[in-house]
N, C-alpha and C positions, 0 to 999 in steps of 0.2 A: 790472174783474172782472165776469164775466157772472152772471146770476141763478143758474145751477146751481152755480157756484163759491161764490157767497155762501151758498146753502143748505147746501152741503157743509161750509163753514167753520163755520156756525152749528151744524150737527149735531155737529161735532167739539167745539166750545166747550160745547155742552150735555152731551155725553157726559162731558167733563172735569169740569164743574161737578157733575153728578150723582155722579160718582165721589168728589169731595171730600165731598159730603154723606154718601155711604155710609161713607167713612172715619171721619167724625165720629160717625155713628150707631153705629158699632162700639164706641164707648166705653160705650154702654149707657144705659139709662134713669136709673140712679142718677147717673151723671155729668151727664146732662142736667138732673136736678133740683137738683144741688149747684153746678155751675159756671155762673155767670150769663153767661159768654161763649158757651156752646153755644146757648141759645135765640136769642141775638142773631145768631150765625153762621147758624143755620137761617133766620132772618128774611131776612138778606142773601142767602143762597143761594136762598130762595124768590123773591126779587125777580129775581135773575139768571135763574133757571130759567124763571120766568113770562115775562120779557121775551124771552128767546130763543124760547120756545114761540110767543109772539105773532108774532114775526118770521117764524117758519117757517110758521105757519098762513096768514099773509098772502101769503107768497112762493110757497107751493105747497100750496094748500088740499086738492087731491086726495091728495097724499102724506101730509099731516098731518091727516087727517079724523077720526081716532079721538077720542072724547070726552076722553081724558086730556090731549090738547094744550090744549084750551080750559079744562079744569079747572085746569091749571097757570097759565094766563093769568089766570083769575079769582082764583085763590089769590094771585097776585102783587098784583093790584089791592087785594085785601082787606088783605094784609100792609102794603102801602105806605100806603094811605089810612086804615086803621083799626087801626094798630099798637097803639093803646091798648085795643083790645078783643080782642086775640089770646088764644085759649084755648090754654094750654100743652099740654094733653093732645091737643088736635086738631093742634097744630103737630107734636108728636112722632109721632102716627099718620100724618100726611101724609108725614113724612120716611121712616118705615119701611114704608109701604105704597104710597102714590102715587108717590113718587120712584122706587122700584125698577120699578114698572110702566112709568113713562115711560122709564126707562133701557132696558128691554127693547125698547120701541118704537124708540128712537133707534138701538140696536144693529141692529135689523132693517132700518131704513132705510139705515144706513151699509153693511151687508152687501149689501143688494139693489142699492145703487148701485155696489158694487165698490170701495168706498173704505175698507175695514177697515184 
């Protein structure tokens, strides 16, 4: 698999992961506050989203140069290494604001590559 194929595969994986996060976020803040599985799911999705973002930044820095890519990677590092200090409100805001912003960037990259 060449580098372009790998980047396109990772973009697809990231699009799918962000879609899962959006589906869960549609349950709403009340569900997030009541169901202990939702914050854990968002932590796991933050890990995956950040890991894929890191891969993409390293593989194609010009294409993935917007700050949101690096923010996703830093968010992943915090969630993984400082899970005991995660602020639930900030986690929720990340899911409903930063994830959709990254999803829009991913869609734009996929469309510009002609792989929609």
